[in-house]
N, C-alpha and C positions, 0 to 999 in steps of 0.2 A: 742465390747461384753460386756454383763451384769460377766460374767464367763471367766475366764483365760484359753484360750485353751490348751496352752502350745506349743511347739515349731513345731509339725506339723501341730495344725490348724493353726497357724500362717502363718508357709508355704503355707498351701494348700488356704487359702484366698490370697496368693501373685497368687499361680497360675493359681486362677480361672479368673483373672482378665487381666493374659497375655494373648494376642494376636500372640504371634513370631511364626512363624513353630518350633524355639527350645526357649528351656527353660533355665537358667542356675541360680545358686546359689552364693550368697558372703553374710557372715555373716556381722553383723552390724560393728564389730571391726574388718574385715580383710579387703584386700587391691586386686584387679587387678594390672597388671603391663601395663603401656601405651599401648601396643600393645595386650594386652589377647583378647580383641573380633576379632582385626585381624586376629589371629592367628588361631582362632574357627572358624573362618568366612572362611579360606583359606582351613582345615580340611576338613568340610563339605563340599565342592568345590570338593576337592579329593577324597573323599567317598560320594557316594550320595546317596550309601545303609545305611550310616553312622546312627544307630538310638540313641546309647548312648557314648560320645566323655567324655576322661577325660585327664589331663594334669598332670606334674611333679606338686612339691611345694617346697617351704622352709618355715619353723616357724620363724620369727625373733620376735628380744625383744620389749617390750610394746614401746618404745623410736623409735624403727625405726634401731638402730643404731648397733645389732648384730645379722647375721645371725646366729641361734642356731642350726638350724638341714636339712637338706635338703631328698627327697624323690625324687628318682632317678628309677622310676616305671617302669616294663618289659612291655613289650604287654601283650593284655589282656590273663587272668591266671584264669580262673574261679576255679579251684582247689586253689590256693592262695586266691582268694576272701571268697572262707569257712575256710578259717583259722585268715584271718584277713581283715579289712575293708581298703586295702592298696588302691584303688581307689581316696575315701573319695572325696578332691579338686583338679582341678575343675573340675564340675560334671555338663556334657550339655547332656541333654535329649530332641530326638523331641517328641512338645506336643503331638501329636496324640498316643505317645508310653506312655505318662506319665497318658492319660486320660485311656485307655483301660487297664494300671498296676493298676489302684485304685489310684496313686498319694502318699500323705503321711498318714499312718494313725498312729493312737491315739494309745497311750499306748507303744510308743517304744522310747521317750524322753531322748535324750542323743544317741540314736542308730537309730534315724528315717532316717537317710540318707544313715546308711547302709543297714537299711532293702529297702528302696524304690532301692538303687544299686543292689541288690539281685533279686527284683522282673522284673527289667525293661531290665537287662544284660541276666535274661532267656529269657523272648519274643524279647531281639533286633535282626535283620539280621546282624548288622556287629556292634561291638562295637572297638571305634577308641583311639590310646593312641597316644596323640600328644607327642615328646619326649623333652620339652620345658616346663621351669618353668613358670608357667601362674599365681600362685596364691600363694598370701604373707599371711601366717595365724600366727595371731599377739598374741604373748604370753600374754597376759592381764589376771589379778585375777579372781580366778572363771570361768575361759579356762580350758576343759578337757585336752590341750597340757601343762598344768602347773603341771600336776599330780595328781595319782589317788585317789587323795581324794577328786577332786572337783568336781567330778560327778560321786559318785560309781556305783551311778544304769544304770548308762550307761552300762556298762558290761554285766550286767544280762538281761537288753534289748538288747544288740546284740547278746545275747545267744539264746533268744527267738527268734527274728529273723531268727537267722541261724535254730533253730528248725521247724520253717513254711518251708524253704527252704528245708530242709531235706526231710520233707514230700511230696512238688509237687515234688522233683527231685526223689520220689519213693524210698529213704533209709528207708526204715522202719525197715532193722535190724541193722540201725547206730543213734547216737546222738551225737550234739555236746557237748561239755566240753570247760572250761575254763583253759586258758593255762597257760605258765609259769609265762608269763606276761597280766597286764591287757591288755585285746584288742585284745589277740593271744587265739584263740581258738585251740581246741584239736578234735578226732574224736575217737569215742569208737562204742565196737560192744555188743550192749541190744540182740542178739538173742543168739544162740547157735555156739561156735567157730566154724569156718570154718575148714574142713578138708583139710591136706596140705602135699603132696609129697617133699620132699628134699633128693636134687640131690647134692650129693658131688661127684666130680672126683677122682679118687684117682692118683695124676698126682705130688704130692712132696715127697721126700724120707722123714723119718726120723719118727718121732711122730705125727707129724701134725694132719694127718688124725683122730686118734685115741683120742687126744687132742678134734678136735672138735667138734667130736663125741660125747663125754661125756659133750660137756659143752651143745650140742645140748638137750641130754635125760638130762639135769640138769634143763633148762630152759623154757622145753616145757611141754606139756600133752600129752603122750604116745597114750592117746585114738584118738586123732586129729590129729598125724603124722605118716607118714611114713617115715623111711629113707633109704633109697637108694643109697649105691657105686659103683659106674660105675670102674672098674679097668682092665687092662691088665693080672694080676696076675691068673694064671687060679688055682690056688692053694687054693687064697684067694676070689677067687668066686662059687668053688666048696667048701669048708670047713665055708666058710661066716665068719663074723668077729661080734668081741661081741659090742653089743648095735645098730644094723644094722640091718634091715627087711627082705633087697633083699638086694643083692651082685649080680650084673650082669656083665656079660664078656663084656667087649669093644667088639666092630665089630674088623674084622680083616682088616687092611689097615688103622688104627685108631693111629697108632703108634704116630705119631707126631702132630696131630689134637684135640683138646680139644673141638672144635663145636661137633666133632662126638659123644664123651663122655657124653655132657652134653643131645644132643638128645637121647642119649639110655636109659640114665636115665629117664627124659622125659615121652618118650614113656612107659616105663616098669612103670611107676606110675599109682595109680588108682583113683586120689583125683582130684576135679574140682582148686587148686590153687597146683601153682610148686615153689618152690622154690631152686631157686642155691646158691650152697654156694662153697666158695674153702677152700680146706685146710689150717689150719691156721687161720681162721675166727674163731672169742670166744665171742660168744653172752654171756653175763653176765647179763643184766639187764632181770628181769623176765616174763615184757610182751611185749618182745620185737615183738615177731613174731603176735601177737594178733592185735597188732598197725599195723605193715604191713599191715596186711591182712585185717584190717578194712578198709585202705587209698585204696587198692587195691578193696573193694567193691563198691568207690564211682564210680557215673556214667562214660561209658566211658573211665576205665581205664583200661590200658592192663597193665602195669607194676609199680612197685616200689621200689625203693632200699635205704635202710638207709645213716645215715653218716658212711664214714670206718674212723678209725682212728687208728693211731699206739701207743701202749701200753704207751707210756707216753703222748697220749692223745691230741698229734698234729694231725692234720688229716692229712689222708693218700690220699684218694681220693674221691668225694662223688659225681660229676657229670661231663659232659662234656659239653661244651660251643662250639657250630662250628660259628665263627668268618668269615666274609665277606673273597673275595680274594680268593677262592678258598683252603684256608690253612685248613688242616685236625686239628679236635678237637682237643681241648688242656685240659688236666685237670685243675679244679678251685673247690677249697673249696663252698660250699654253705651259708657262711656266712655272702653275702647278702641278705637279706632277708632271715635270719635263720629259715625258717616255711615249712609245707608241702607243696610243688610247684611242676608247672611244669617244666619240664626239657628236654634240646633236646636228652640227650642220660645217663645212669647210668650204673654204671660197673658192669660185670655179677659175679663177686666174691659174690657178695650178692645182689641176684635181684629176686624177686616172681613175675611172672606173671598170669595169667588168663589162664587154660589151652586150652579153646576153643580160646582164642585171637591169642596165641604163634603159635598153628596150623594153626588157618588162616591166621598167617604173611607168612606160611611157614618155622616154626622152626628155627634153628639156619642152616646158610649158612654154610654147607661142604666144601665150595673151600676154606674158610679162613682156616687158622692152629692155630695159637696162638693169635691174636688180633684183633680190629676191628670188629670183628664178634656179641660183642653186640651193637656196635654201629651203625651197619648195623640193626638188627631186631629192633632196637629203630627206627631207621628211619622207616623201614616201619611199625611199628606199627602205628605212627602216618600219615603215609598216610592212615590208616585205619580208622582214625577218633580216636581213641586209644590216649590217653594221659600216658606220662612217668612221674611219680612222683618221686622227691629226698624229703626224710622226714630225713631231720636233728635232728628232734627232739628225732630220736632212734640211737645210737649208739654202732657201733658194733667194738670194737679192733683188730687189727689184729696183728700175730706175724711175719709175711712175711712185707718186701718191695714189693710195687705195682710198677712193672718197666712203667716209660712212654711208650707208645706205638711209633712205630719208621713209620715214613712216606715212608720210603725209602724202604721198605719190599712189596714183593707179596702183602701179606693182605691191606697194604697201598694204592697199585695202584688198588685193587681191588674197595673199600670203593669210589676211588675217579671215577673209571670210572661207577659206579653203581648209585652213589647219588651225580653229579654233581651239580643240583639245590641246593640241603639243604646246601654244603659244599660252595656256594659261595652266598649264603644269609646270613644277619644277623640272631643272633643268638635272637630269638621272645620273647623269655622268660627273656634277659639281656635287660638292659638299654645301647646302645650305647658308652655311657662316661663310662660303668664299661667297657663293651667289650675290648675299645680301654686303657682305664685307662691311660683315660684325666678328669679331672676337666669339670664340666659343664658350661657353659657360656650362659651368656644374650644377648640378642640380644642389638642391637647399639641403 
């Protein structure tokens, strides 16, 4: 052609000449492995409704001698995709879907693949992750993988592609923002701050409750927050507590059950969002609640939770994992893909929920006493098509040690009885090698 059409136009020309049922992509300076296409054909055969497929990838030095980075990806995670282009390479798309979605669009050079992935995954019947390294990304001079200065325009193009995705998905009160690193993106509120009921159970001795109430008041706008404390202390319930909007007397018979206290506070709340907060949690960031509620406003999101850290900055616990083999979930730091993303379950110690989704799921199961009820709720939300998000870009310190839940208790037995399928299945949001704590391996 007489005019350089850029990456998108060149790729579009190639797609126009494609005759296969599926189309995949290969940059001129990258490489497939010898078995890449065989693995793709195998995955297509196993997933007849798979319209988009992607694999793991590695970054290698320009001379091919050194592995620089490895991207072991989770199963399809649409909310993580709104935070970064984690799919990237290898990408395979059904040609019919490419045509319907509009293929490559001009004006998004540097993030043209991100824009295409966002549009095609939205329309796909199934998005399939192939948990194998099938793509070698070469670190050649001028490639975006060599550093942020190589193609600075690419990251703004990515933000614009996300803005289009937000509009398509009806997120009119939200906007994408640039994140902590180039290619990472955040989510912010553009409309009025949503109102929220914050429920704190009075379950720990000492001054922890009053310190948490003071921290919440210091970092949130009172006009949008309703602070509710649920207590067994009749004197506190009758006289109220400083800084608290409502003090609810715990229901009789709930002396040893945390779910009953949380449910009582949730039902007493008058706002569309609820945040459960444990005594000893000390929110210090100015916009912590705004950020959590922004992510709660994303489509089909039922619950969100931040990273919880001890006061020395070490992760206390920020999500659960459900490994296979019938083993109860174990706590894991969200350091792998440290961006807002889907999780199997999150801790109630700081958990925001949409009240409508919470009630539709049946609230917390009051047959539990002290533990696992948050995991049970997350499983039920996910069964109803609601996402559960870990948001490690928000950190809330705690003054308390979070004890690991026990599998030998009646609560652990109940979880195993109610959710055997979830516990027997691999965690869909972690790569199998991460769960097994094993290195990735190539095929022979």
